[in-house]
C-alpha positions as CSV (number, residue, x, y, z in Angstrom):
1,M,94.9,86.9,121.5
2,D,94.3,90.6,121.4
3,L,95.2,91.9,117.9
4,Q,95.4,95.5,119.3
5,V,93.5,96.9,116.3
6,S,90.3,98.1,118.0
7,G,89.6,101.7,117.0
8,K,91.9,101.7,114.0
9,V,90.7,102.5,110.5
10,A,91.0,100.1,107.6
11,L,90.5,100.9,103.9
12,I,89.6,97.8,101.9
13,T,89.4,97.9,98.1
14,G,87.3,95.4,96.3
15,S,85.3,95.0,99.5
16,N,81.8,94.5,98.0
17,R,82.3,90.7,97.8
18,G,84.7,87.8,98.1
19,I,87.9,88.1,100.1
20,G,87.5,91.9,100.4
21,K,84.0,91.6,101.9
22,A,85.1,88.8,104.3
23,T,88.1,90.9,105.4
24,A,85.8,93.9,106.1
25,I,83.5,91.8,108.2
26,T,86.4,90.1,110.1
27,L,88.2,93.3,110.9
28,S,84.9,95.0,112.0
29,K,84.5,92.2,114.6
30,E,87.9,93.2,116.0
31,G,86.6,96.8,116.5
32,V,88.2,98.2,113.3
33,N,86.4,101.1,111.6
34,I,85.8,100.2,108.0
35,A,86.0,102.2,104.7
36,L,84.6,100.1,101.9
37,L,85.8,100.8,98.4
38,A,84.6,99.4,95.1
39,R,82.7,100.3,92.0
40,N,79.3,98.6,92.6
41,K,77.1,100.9,94.7
42,D,74.4,98.3,95.4
43,L,76.8,95.7,96.6
44,L,78.7,98.2,98.7
45,A,75.4,99.4,100.3
46,Q,74.5,95.8,101.1
47,T,77.9,95.1,102.6
48,K,77.7,98.2,104.7
49,K,74.3,97.1,106.0
50,E,75.6,93.6,106.9
51,I,78.6,95.1,108.8
52,S,76.4,97.6,110.6
53,E,74.3,94.7,111.9
54,I,77.2,92.5,112.8
55,S,79.3,95.2,114.4
56,P,77.0,98.0,115.4
57,N,79.7,99.8,117.5
58,I,82.1,100.6,114.7
59,K,81.9,103.1,112.0
60,V,81.5,101.9,108.4
61,E,81.1,103.9,105.2
62,Y,81.4,103.1,101.5
63,F,83.1,104.9,98.7
64,I,82.6,104.4,95.0
65,C,86.0,104.5,93.2
66,D,87.6,103.0,90.1
67,T,91.2,102.3,91.1
68,K,92.3,102.6,87.5
69,S,92.0,106.4,87.8
70,N,94.8,108.4,89.6
71,D,92.4,111.3,90.2
72,E,89.6,109.1,91.6
73,V,91.9,107.3,94.0
74,Q,93.5,110.4,95.3
75,E,90.2,112.2,95.7
76,T,88.5,109.2,97.4
77,I,91.3,108.6,99.9
78,E,91.2,112.3,100.8
79,N,87.5,111.9,101.4
80,I,88.1,108.8,103.5
81,E,90.7,110.6,105.7
82,K,88.2,113.5,106.2
83,T,85.5,111.1,107.1
84,F,87.5,108.9,109.5
85,G,90.3,111.2,110.5
86,T,93.0,108.8,109.4
87,I,93.8,105.5,107.6
88,D,95.8,102.9,109.5
89,I,95.4,99.8,107.4
90,L,95.1,99.4,103.6
91,V,94.0,96.1,102.2
92,N,94.4,96.0,98.4
93,C,91.9,93.4,97.1
94,A,90.3,95.0,94.0
95,A,90.8,92.7,91.0
96,A,89.1,91.2,87.9
97,L,89.2,87.4,87.5
98,P,91.8,86.5,84.8
99,E,90.7,84.5,81.9
100,D,92.6,81.3,80.8
101,S,95.8,82.6,79.2
102,T,98.5,80.8,77.2
103,L,101.1,81.8,74.7
104,E,98.7,80.7,71.9
105,N,95.8,82.9,72.9
106,F,97.8,85.7,74.6
107,D,96.2,89.1,74.2
108,D,98.3,92.1,75.4
109,K,95.1,94.2,76.0
110,K,94.0,91.6,78.6
111,L,97.4,91.7,80.2
112,F,97.3,95.5,80.5
113,E,93.7,95.4,81.8
114,Q,94.8,93.1,84.6
115,I,98.0,95.0,85.4
116,E,96.0,98.3,85.5
117,V,93.8,97.1,88.3
118,K,95.8,94.7,90.4
119,V,99.3,96.2,90.1
120,A,99.0,99.9,89.2
121,G,95.7,100.1,91.1
122,Y,97.4,98.7,94.2
123,I,100.3,101.2,93.8
124,R,97.9,104.1,93.4
125,C,96.2,103.3,96.7
126,A,99.4,102.7,98.5
127,K,100.9,106.0,97.2
128,S,97.9,108.0,98.4
129,V,97.7,106.3,101.8
130,A,101.4,106.2,102.6
131,P,101.7,109.9,103.6
132,I,98.8,109.5,106.1
133,M,100.6,106.4,107.6
134,K,103.9,108.2,107.6
135,K,102.4,111.1,109.5
136,N,101.1,108.5,112.1
137,G,104.4,106.7,112.3
138,W,102.5,103.4,111.8
139,G,100.6,101.5,109.2
140,R,99.9,98.2,107.5
141,I,99.4,97.4,103.8
142,I,98.3,94.0,102.8
143,N,98.1,93.1,99.1
144,I,95.9,90.2,98.0
145,S,97.5,88.3,95.1
146,G,97.3,84.6,94.2
147,L,99.2,81.3,94.2
148,N,99.4,81.3,90.4
149,A,102.3,83.7,91.0
150,R,104.1,80.3,91.7
151,S,102.8,78.4,88.8
152,S,102.7,78.5,85.0
153,A,99.1,77.5,84.6
154,N,97.9,80.9,83.5
155,L,100.3,83.2,81.7
156,I,98.6,86.6,82.4
157,G,97.5,85.5,85.9
158,S,101.0,84.5,86.9
159,M,102.6,87.6,85.4
160,R,100.1,89.8,87.2
161,N,100.5,88.1,90.6
162,I,104.3,87.9,90.6
163,S,104.3,91.7,89.8
164,V,102.3,92.2,93.0
165,S,105.0,90.3,94.9
166,S,107.7,92.5,93.5
167,M,105.8,95.6,94.2
168,T,105.2,94.5,97.8
169,K,108.9,94.0,98.5
170,N,109.8,97.3,97.1
171,L,107.1,99.1,99.2
172,A,108.2,97.2,102.3
173,D,111.8,98.2,102.0
174,N,110.7,101.8,101.3
175,L,108.1,102.2,104.0
176,G,109.4,100.0,106.8
177,Q,111.5,102.7,108.3
178,F,108.3,104.7,108.9
179,G,106.7,101.9,110.9
180,I,104.7,100.7,107.9
181,N,104.7,97.0,107.1
182,V,103.8,95.7,103.7
183,N,103.0,92.1,102.9
184,V,101.3,90.0,100.2
185,I,98.9,87.1,100.6
186,H,98.7,84.5,97.9
187,P,95.4,82.7,98.2
188,G,95.0,79.4,96.3
189,L,91.6,78.1,95.2
190,T,89.3,79.9,97.6
191,Y,85.5,79.5,98.2
192,T,83.6,82.7,97.7
193,E,80.1,83.5,96.5
194,R,81.5,83.5,92.9
195,S,82.4,79.8,93.3
196,D,78.9,78.4,93.3
197,A,78.2,78.6,89.6
198,N,81.3,76.4,88.8
199,I,80.5,74.0,91.6
200,E,76.9,73.6,90.4
201,L,78.2,73.0,86.9
202,L,80.6,70.3,88.1
203,S,77.9,68.8,90.2
204,K,75.6,68.5,87.2
205,N,78.2,67.2,84.8
206,Q,79.4,64.5,87.1
207,N,76.1,63.8,88.8
208,I,77.4,64.3,92.3
209,S,76.2,66.4,95.2
210,F,77.0,70.1,95.5
211,E,79.2,69.4,98.6
212,D,81.1,66.6,96.8
213,A,81.6,68.9,93.8
214,K,82.8,71.7,96.2
215,E,85.4,69.3,97.8
216,K,86.5,68.0,94.4
217,L,87.0,71.5,92.9
218,L,88.4,73.4,95.8
219,A,90.0,70.9,98.3
220,N,93.0,69.8,96.1
221,N,95.5,70.8,98.7
222,S,97.7,69.2,101.4
223,I,95.0,69.4,104.1
224,N,92.2,68.2,101.8
225,E,89.9,71.0,103.0
226,V,88.2,73.9,101.3
227,I,89.7,77.3,102.0
228,T,87.2,80.0,102.3
229,S,87.4,83.8,102.0
230,Y,87.1,84.0,105.8
231,D,90.2,81.9,106.2
232,I,92.1,84.4,104.1
233,A,90.5,87.3,106.1
234,N,91.9,85.8,109.3
235,I,95.4,86.1,107.9
236,V,94.8,89.7,106.8
237,A,93.6,90.5,110.4
238,F,96.8,89.2,111.9
239,L,99.0,91.1,109.4
240,S,96.9,94.2,110.2
241,S,98.0,94.0,113.8
242,P,100.9,95.6,115.6
243,I,101.9,92.2,116.8
244,S,102.8,91.2,113.2
245,K,105.7,93.6,113.1
246,A,108.3,90.8,112.5
247,I,106.8,90.1,109.1
248,N,107.5,92.6,106.4
249,G,107.9,92.3,102.6
250,E,106.9,88.7,102.7
251,P,104.7,86.5,100.4
252,I,102.3,84.5,102.5
253,P,100.9,81.4,100.7
254,A,97.4,80.6,101.8
255,G,96.0,77.7,99.8
256,G,96.1,74.9,102.4
257,G,99.5,73.7,101.1
258,M,100.4,73.1,97.4
259,K,101.1,69.4,96.9
260,G,104.5,68.6,95.5
261,F,106.1,72.1,95.7
262,I,109.0,73.0,97.9
263,Y,109.8,76.6,98.8
264,Y,112.5,77.8,101.1
């Protein structure tokens, strides 16, 4: 299937590791030019190097930016437009891992920290990119959230992620008339490079192999398989395509199927 994205330009926040990095690599293989955005210069430089080796015929550059700052976001996106000529696709993936959160240990500062990056930060990027997409008459915005939007296991995590869903629907209804589709992906437990420490700890504590620990920790879904960052990136790639136009303002669960839950 031809995704019809070759030659387009994608801005991916949080693209120095995890789902963001996997998305950048996946889109680059489809011929998409890549603007990497994060705060860690060393990791960004390494990601740029990897993409340049994997997809030598596309353009890839990195930009250091803290999405908590209105001025930084606006200035950086202006620089990206100057560098690439346009921005066709925005993938909002910048986020900090939420700590365990309950009513008993609730800390409003931690809530605001999470909202500042994963909700307000997403809106800042969308607000700055939208005029470029409107000018083009086409665009795709994909927000990465999480399946704890559909559970009560983590108070701050679920509040943060359901806010991303609400924001996504508002943006979709606002921007759809301009040819800009906005959707949100809710990954479940997903294997990334950050997962290894927890897997190794479980392996040691239960005296089982690394692979067995990986399955036990991450494969608790309907298909009994580990979902990786590249599985999520493949969904992003489809939603980035013109052929995904029928999907707008929708939450896309991507955890291999949550056992026991019914959504309609």
